C-alpha positions as CSV (number, residue, x, y, z in Angstrom):
1,X,-30.7,-3.8,209.6
2,X,-31.5,-7.6,209.9
3,X,-35.1,-8.7,210.7
4,X,-37.3,-11.8,210.5
5,X,-39.9,-11.0,207.9
6,X,-43.1,-13.0,207.2
7,X,-44.1,-13.0,203.6
8,X,-46.5,-15.9,203.4
9,X,-47.1,-19.4,204.8
10,X,-43.8,-21.3,205.0
11,X,-42.0,-18.1,203.8
12,X,-40.2,-16.3,206.6
13,X,-36.9,-14.7,205.6
14,X,-34.0,-13.2,207.6
15,X,-33.3,-10.2,205.4
16,X,-32.1,-6.6,205.4
17,X,-34.8,-4.0,205.9
18,X,-34.6,-0.2,206.3
19,X,-33.7,1.0,209.8
20,X,-36.1,3.4,211.6
21,X,-35.3,6.9,210.4
22,X,-37.0,8.9,213.2
23,X,-38.5,8.4,216.6
24,X,-41.9,10.1,217.1
25,X,-42.7,12.4,220.0
26,X,-44.4,9.6,222.0
27,X,-42.2,6.7,220.8
28,X,-39.1,4.9,221.9
29,X,-36.4,3.2,219.8
30,X,-35.5,-0.2,221.1
31,X,-32.8,-2.7,220.5
32,X,-34.4,-6.2,221.3
33,X,-32.6,-8.7,223.5
34,X,-34.7,-11.8,223.3
35,X,-38.0,-12.6,221.6
36,X,-40.1,-15.7,222.1
37,X,-41.7,-17.6,219.2
38,X,-45.4,-17.7,220.1
39,X,-48.1,-20.2,219.0
40,X,-49.7,-17.4,217.0
41,X,-46.4,-17.1,215.1
42,X,-46.5,-20.8,214.4
43,X,-50.1,-20.6,213.1
44,X,-49.1,-17.8,210.8
45,X,-46.0,-19.8,209.5
46,X,-48.0,-23.0,209.0
47,X,-51.2,-21.6,207.5
48,X,-51.1,-17.8,207.3
49,X,-51.7,-15.1,206.9
50,X,-54.3,-15.3,209.6
51,X,-53.9,-12.4,211.9
52,X,-51.2,-10.7,209.8
53,X,-53.1,-8.3,207.4
54,X,-52.7,-8.5,203.7
55,X,-54.1,-5.0,203.3
56,X,-53.5,-1.9,205.3
57,X,-54.6,-2.5,209.0
58,X,-57.3,0.0,210.0
59,X,-55.4,1.2,213.1
60,X,-51.7,0.8,212.2
61,X,-51.9,0.7,208.3
62,X,-49.5,-2.2,208.4
63,X,-49.6,-5.1,206.0
64,X,-47.5,-8.1,205.0
65,X,-44.6,-8.5,204.6
66,X,-44.4,-8.2,208.4
67,X,-41.5,-8.1,210.8
68,X,-42.3,-10.8,213.4
69,X,-42.0,-10.9,217.2
70,X,-44.3,-9.7,220.0
71,X,-42.8,-11.4,223.1
72,X,-39.7,-9.4,223.7
73,X,-37.4,-7.6,226.0
74,X,-35.2,-4.7,224.8
75,X,-32.8,-1.9,225.6
76,X,-34.0,1.7,225.1
77,X,-31.7,3.4,222.6
78,X,-33.6,6.7,222.1
79,X,-36.8,8.3,223.3
80,X,-39.1,10.8,221.6
81,X,-39.6,14.3,222.9
82,X,-41.8,14.4,225.9
83,X,-41.2,10.8,226.9
84,X,-40.3,10.6,230.6
85,X,-41.3,7.2,231.6
86,X,-38.2,5.4,230.4
87,X,-34.7,6.6,229.4
88,X,-31.9,5.4,227.1
89,X,-30.0,2.5,228.5
90,X,-32.9,1.0,230.4
91,X,-34.0,-2.5,229.9
92,X,-37.7,-3.0,229.2
93,X,-40.4,-5.5,228.4
94,X,-42.9,-4.6,225.6
95,X,-46.6,-4.9,225.9
96,X,-47.5,-5.5,222.3
97,X,-51.2,-4.9,221.9
98,X,-52.4,-1.7,220.4
99,X,-56.0,-0.5,220.8
100,X,-57.9,2.4,219.3
101,X,-59.1,3.8,222.7
102,X,-62.4,4.9,221.3
103,X,-64.5,1.8,220.6
104,X,-67.2,0.3,222.8
105,X,-64.7,-2.1,224.5
106,X,-61.8,0.4,224.9
107,X,-64.1,2.9,226.6
108,X,-64.9,0.2,229.1
109,X,-61.4,-0.9,230.0
110,X,-61.4,-3.8,227.6
111,X,-58.8,-2.7,225.1
112,X,-57.7,-6.3,224.5
113,X,-61.1,-6.8,222.9
114,X,-60.8,-3.6,220.7
115,X,-62.6,-4.0,217.4
116,X,-59.5,-2.7,215.6
117,X,-56.9,-4.4,217.8
118,X,-53.4,-4.6,216.4
119,X,-50.2,-6.2,217.7
120,X,-46.5,-5.4,217.5
121,X,-44.9,-8.1,215.4
122,X,-48.2,-9.1,213.8
123,X,-50.0,-6.0,212.5
124,X,-47.6,-3.1,213.2
125,X,-44.6,-1.7,211.3
126,X,-42.1,-3.2,213.7
127,X,-41.5,-6.5,215.5
128,X,-39.1,-7.9,218.1
129,X,-37.1,-10.3,215.9
130,X,-35.1,-7.4,214.5
131,X,-32.1,-5.4,215.4
132,X,-34.2,-2.3,216.1
133,X,-37.8,-1.6,216.7
134,X,-39.9,1.5,217.4
135,X,-42.9,1.3,219.7
136,X,-45.1,3.7,221.7
137,X,-43.5,4.7,225.0
138,X,-46.8,3.7,226.7
139,X,-46.1,0.1,225.7
140,X,-42.7,-0.3,227.4
141,X,-42.1,-1.0,231.1
142,X,-38.7,-0.9,232.8
143,X,-37.4,-4.1,234.2
144,X,-36.2,-4.1,237.8
145,X,-32.6,-5.1,238.4
146,X,-33.5,-8.5,239.7
147,X,-35.2,-9.5,236.4
148,X,-32.9,-10.5,233.5
149,X,-33.6,-10.1,229.7
150,X,-34.9,-13.6,229.3
151,X,-37.4,-13.1,232.1
152,X,-38.4,-9.8,230.4
153,X,-39.2,-11.6,227.2
154,X,-41.5,-14.0,229.1
155,X,-43.7,-11.3,230.7
156,X,-46.1,-11.5,227.7
157,X,-46.8,-15.3,227.8
158,X,-46.9,-15.1,231.7
159,X,-49.6,-12.4,231.3
160,X,-51.6,-14.7,229.1
161,X,-51.3,-17.6,231.6
162,X,-52.0,-15.4,234.7
163,X,-55.1,-14.0,233.0
164,X,-56.4,-17.5,232.4
165,X,-55.8,-18.5,236.0
166,X,-57.3,-15.3,237.4
167,X,-60.3,-15.6,235.2
168,X,-60.9,-19.1,236.6
169,X,-61.0,-17.5,240.1
170,X,-58.2,-19.6,241.6
171,X,-57.7,-19.0,245.3
172,X,-55.5,-20.4,248.0
173,X,-56.4,-24.0,248.8
174,X,-58.3,-24.6,245.5
175,X,-57.6,-27.7,243.5
176,X,-56.8,-26.8,239.8
177,X,-56.3,-28.9,236.7
178,X,-54.1,-27.4,233.9
179,X,-54.7,-29.3,230.7
180,X,-51.6,-29.0,228.4
181,X,-48.0,-28.2,229.5
182,X,-46.9,-26.0,226.6
183,X,-45.5,-22.6,227.4
184,X,-48.8,-21.1,228.5
185,X,-49.9,-24.3,230.5
186,X,-46.5,-24.5,232.2
187,X,-46.7,-20.8,233.1
188,X,-50.3,-21.2,234.3
189,X,-49.2,-24.0,236.6
190,X,-46.4,-22.0,238.0
191,X,-48.7,-19.0,238.7
192,X,-51.5,-21.1,240.1
193,X,-49.1,-22.8,242.5
194,X,-47.8,-19.4,243.6
195,X,-51.4,-18.5,244.6
196,X,-51.4,-21.5,247.0
197,X,-53.5,-23.8,244.9
198,X,-53.0,-27.6,244.6
199,X,-52.1,-28.1,241.0
200,X,-52.5,-31.0,238.6
201,X,-51.2,-30.9,235.1
202,X,-52.4,-33.2,232.3
203,X,-49.9,-33.6,229.4
204,X,-49.2,-36.5,227.0
205,X,-46.1,-35.2,225.4
206,X,-43.1,-36.6,227.3
207,X,-40.9,-33.5,226.8
208,X,-43.6,-31.2,228.0
209,X,-44.5,-33.5,230.9
210,X,-40.8,-33.6,232.0
211,X,-40.7,-29.8,231.9
212,X,-43.9,-29.6,234.0
213,X,-42.3,-32.0,236.6
214,X,-39.2,-29.9,236.7
215,X,-41.2,-26.9,237.8
216,X,-42.2,-28.8,240.9
217,X,-45.6,-27.2,241.2
218,X,-47.9,-30.2,241.4
219,X,-48.6,-33.7,240.0
220,X,-48.2,-34.3,236.3
221,X,-50.6,-36.9,234.8
222,X,-50.2,-38.7,231.4
223,X,-53.7,-39.1,229.9
224,X,-52.5,-41.9,227.7
225,X,-51.6,-44.0,230.7
226,X,-53.9,-43.0,233.5
227,X,-57.5,-42.0,233.8
228,X,-57.1,-38.3,234.6
229,X,-60.7,-37.8,235.8
230,X,-60.5,-40.9,238.1
231,X,-57.2,-39.7,239.6
232,X,-58.7,-36.2,240.3
233,X,-61.8,-37.6,241.8
234,X,-59.8,-39.8,244.1
235,X,-57.7,-36.8,245.1
236,X,-60.7,-34.7,245.9
237,X,-63.0,-37.1,247.7
238,X,-65.0,-37.8,244.6
239,X,-66.0,-34.2,244.1
240,X,-63.7,-33.0,241.2
241,X,-61.4,-30.0,240.9
242,X,-62.5,-26.5,241.7
243,X,-61.2,-25.1,238.4
244,X,-59.7,-26.1,235.1
245,X,-57.5,-23.9,232.9
246,X,-57.7,-25.5,229.5
247,X,-54.4,-24.6,227.8
248,X,-54.1,-27.2,225.0
249,X,-56.8,-26.2,222.5
250,X,-57.6,-29.9,222.2
251,X,-61.1,-31.3,222.2
252,X,-60.2,-34.4,224.2
253,X,-58.7,-32.1,226.9
254,X,-61.8,-30.0,226.9
255,X,-63.9,-33.1,227.5
256,X,-61.5,-34.0,230.4
257,X,-62.1,-30.6,231.8
258,X,-65.8,-31.0,231.8
259,X,-65.6,-34.4,233.4
260,X,-63.0,-33.4,236.0
261,X,-64.5,-30.1,237.3
262,X,-66.8,-30.2,240.2
263,X,-70.4,-29.0,240.1
264,X,-70.5,-25.2,240.3
265,X,-66.8,-25.2,239.3
266,X,-65.2,-23.2,236.6
267,X,-63.4,-23.9,233.3
268,X,-61.4,-21.2,231.6
269,X,-60.5,-21.7,227.9
270,X,-57.1,-20.2,227.4
271,X,-55.7,-22.4,224.7
272,X,-56.9,-21.6,221.3
273,X,-58.9,-24.2,219.4
274,X,-58.1,-24.1,215.7
275,X,-61.1,-26.2,214.8
276,X,-64.6,-26.5,216.3
277,X,-65.0,-28.7,219.4
278,X,-68.2,-30.5,220.5
279,X,-69.5,-30.3,224.1
280,X,-72.8,-31.1,225.7
281,X,-74.4,-27.9,227.0
282,X,-76.7,-30.0,229.2
283,X,-73.6,-30.8,231.4
284,X,-73.1,-27.0,231.9
285,X,-76.7,-26.6,232.9
286,X,-77.2,-29.7,235.1
287,X,-73.9,-29.1,237.1
288,X,-73.9,-25.3,236.9
289,X,-70.4,-25.3,235.4
290,X,-69.1,-21.9,234.2
291,X,-67.2,-22.1,231.0
292,X,-65.6,-18.9,229.9
293,X,-62.9,-17.8,227.4
294,X,-59.9,-15.6,227.7
295,X,-58.2,-13.5,225.0
296,X,-54.7,-12.2,225.7
297,X,-54.7,-10.1,228.9
298,X,-55.7,-6.8,230.3
299,X,-53.6,-4.1,228.8
300,X,-52.8,-2.5,232.2
301,X,-51.4,-5.7,233.6
302,X,-47.7,-5.4,232.7
303,X,-46.5,-3.7,235.9
304,X,-48.3,-6.4,238.0
305,X,-46.9,-9.3,236.0
306,X,-43.3,-7.9,236.2
307,X,-43.9,-7.5,239.9
308,X,-45.1,-11.0,240.4
309,X,-42.1,-12.5,238.6
310,X,-39.7,-10.3,240.7
311,X,-41.4,-10.4,244.0
312,X,-42.6,-14.0,244.1
313,X,-39.6,-15.3,242.3
314,X,-41.8,-17.1,239.7
315,X,-39.3,-19.3,237.8
316,X,-40.7,-18.4,234.4
317,X,-37.3,-18.8,232.7
318,X,-37.6,-22.5,233.3
319,X,-40.1,-22.9,230.5
320,X,-37.4,-21.9,227.9
321,X,-36.0,-25.1,226.3
322,X,-34.1,-23.5,223.4
323,X,-32.2,-20.3,222.6
324,X,-31.3,-19.6,219.0
325,X,-29.9,-16.9,216.7
326,X,-32.2,-15.2,214.2
327,X,-30.4,-16.8,211.3
328,X,-31.6,-20.2,212.6
329,X,-35.2,-19.0,213.1
330,X,-36.9,-21.3,210.6
331,X,-34.8,-24.5,210.9
332,X,-34.2,-24.5,214.7
333,X,-37.3,-22.5,215.7
334,X,-40.4,-22.8,213.6
335,X,-39.7,-26.2,212.1
336,X,-38.7,-27.8,215.4
337,X,-41.7,-26.3,217.3
338,X,-44.1,-27.6,214.6
339,X,-42.6,-31.0,214.5
340,X,-44.8,-33.9,215.7
341,X,-41.8,-35.0,217.8
342,X,-42.4,-32.1,220.2
343,X,-38.7,-31.8,221.2
344,X,-38.9,-28.2,222.2
345,X,-41.4,-26.3,224.3
346,X,-40.4,-22.6,224.3
347,X,-37.7,-21.1,222.0
348,X,-36.3,-17.6,222.4
349,X,-34.6,-15.8,219.5
350,X,-31.5,-13.6,219.9
351,X,-32.2,-10.8,217.4
352,X,-28.9,-9.0,217.9
């Protein structure tokens, strides 16, 4: 079968690999519909292997070369004996994180912090940019009729965004700044708006800024042309925003977050910084600012996120700016997303 396989930095190949030969008792065989290209995938392509193991992973025994893809929807083709949660023919969304279930964190309901955490499409035998994949039945969740396959592929990044917003403690009536309008920032803005918050988005890239405006969830500010902190203080009577969800992984944006949040406010770091950033801890102390990080999402959150998209009509599909075939993965996917021009925001891959 055809699959997108990571071999090394700048070496991703669409090639033939062996099809799954059997479905274990607790597993399901899937035929992926759509799979998103994630920022983690981009980091692996540009400078990897980083997360992808070069030696057998302690939990899954996987190692490069690795079939890519962890944000995907799929059709169930076959189920293992004893699997009753899904059936052949159903459309599902895949929760890709695998945890040991036995470590300190897993025993406390924090499987996303598992010391041996693995991920489908990064450190597992199968991935979503392939014609077939096998995953544990516990990791697939049926899509309701009102959700399409594109929305199903966006459950994973929506879960990341929602976890950041929830960790910031956003409530109805709060004023929230989202720094960065990439896929996670855009989805965070959509979710925060759905909670009844007043949302501001800071984004310098014109394509991403235009996308944020099209979502119609709040005011979009260009930090290269306006003083974001001054605008926010004017909008809040000089106090500052209640929360900031930092989604850019940019040091300048983090400084904006510190200056824009009110005393006793909260900043949640959801965007990943690929290099150290400098902050003044005295600011946190003097103004009693809470600064916390988020990593992925709670592993039990899939049914809730699917329900949010379906019941609240969250327009998550609007963050998609490109849809490509797997054969064009590198040229029209990875290379375009890594281009300084920033002409695409979220690209989905048709693996079929």
